[in-house]
N, C-alpha and C positions, 0 to 999 in steps of 0.2 A: 200464528205463523207469519202474518203480514208484517209484524214487528221485526221478525228475523230477516225477512226479505228486505226490509228497509235498511237494516244493518249491513246486509250483503251488498246491496246496490250502492251503498256509500263507498264501498271499496271497488266494485266492478263498475267503472265509469261509463261503460258502454250502455248502461241501462239507467233509466230514471224511475224513481219510486212513484207509483201511482196506486194508492191503496185499493181503489175500485178495480183496476185492471188485475192487480195481483190477487185479490180475493176471487175474481172471476176465474183466473187461471188455476188457482188452488181447487176451486169447486169442480172445474173440468177434470183435473187430475183425479180427484176423489171419486168422481162418477165414472171414470174410464176403466173398462175391464183390462186394458193393456198398460196400466200404469199403477204405481203405488207411491205412497208417501209414508215415511217413518219419522217419528218424533222422539225426542228425549225430553222427559219432563222431570222437574224437581219441585216437590211440594205443590203439584197441580199446575205448575207453570211450564209452558213449552219453552225449552232453552236451546233446542237444536232440532234440525230437520234435514231431510234429504228426499228427493223425488227421483224416480227412474221410470222411463217409458220404453216400450218395445217398439222397434222399427225393423223393417225387413232389410237385411243386408244382402245384396246380390253378390258381393265379394265373398261372403261367408256361406251363402246359400242357406241362411238361417236367420233367426232373429238376432238383433244386436240391441243391447241395452243402452239407452241414452240417459246418462245421469245428469241431474241438474240440482242446483240450489242446496248443495251441502253447506250448511252454516250452523255454527254453534255460537251462542251469545258470548261476547268477549269475556264476561265474568265467569264463564264455565269452561273455557278452553283449557287444554293440556290436562284433561282428566280422563281421556279415553272415549269421550262421547262421540267425537267425529269418527274415530276408528270403528266404533260399534255401529253407528248409523251406516257408514259406508259398507261394512260387512253385511248388514241386513239387506241393503238394496242390491248388492252384488249377488248374494245368495238367492234372492227372489228372482232376479233376472236369469240366473243360471237354471233355476228350477223351472222357469218358463221356456227354456230351450235356447236362451241367448248364448252364442258362442264367443261373443266379444262384448265388452262394456266400454263406452267411450264418454268423454266429457270435454267441455271447454273450460279453461281457466284463464283468468286475466293474467297476461304476461308480467304485469307489474305487482301482482299479489305474491310476493316471494314466500311469505309464510305458507300459503296454500300450496304453492309448487313444491316446497320442501316436504310438506305433509304428504302429498300424493306420491312423491318419489319414495318416501319411507314406506309407503303402502304398496310398493312395487309397480306403480303406474309408470309407463314409458311415454316420453314425448315422441310424437310422430313428425313427419315432414309435411303433413297436411296443414293448410292454413284455413281459417274460417272466413267466409265471405257471406254477406247478407244484403238484403234489400227489402224494402216495404212491398207488401203484396198489392 
């Protein structure tokens, strides 16, 4: 999975690949009762992944799913794997009581934005802000 994150972070320039950090984050997600990771594999090799976490939304008065790291290896794209991974993550979040699912996408990643729009995701007026803790 870290190899896939390396491929994703090559496109999402907000982040730098650091295998140790990404491995730690993946382990935290796998150990969390409020998160899940789904993978697509071909011949025993992980070629796609997605993660989703639950957060409390005061706007919704319910859980919201926070989707991250949807990536399919470039050699396996356009085969329905991303769509299947996304569906699995969304279904899990809904089953956990999430009334909304959200994600961040790099504004320069046009193929990803087209993919999400085709899956009926809507762009909001919100912008992302961040700082180091």
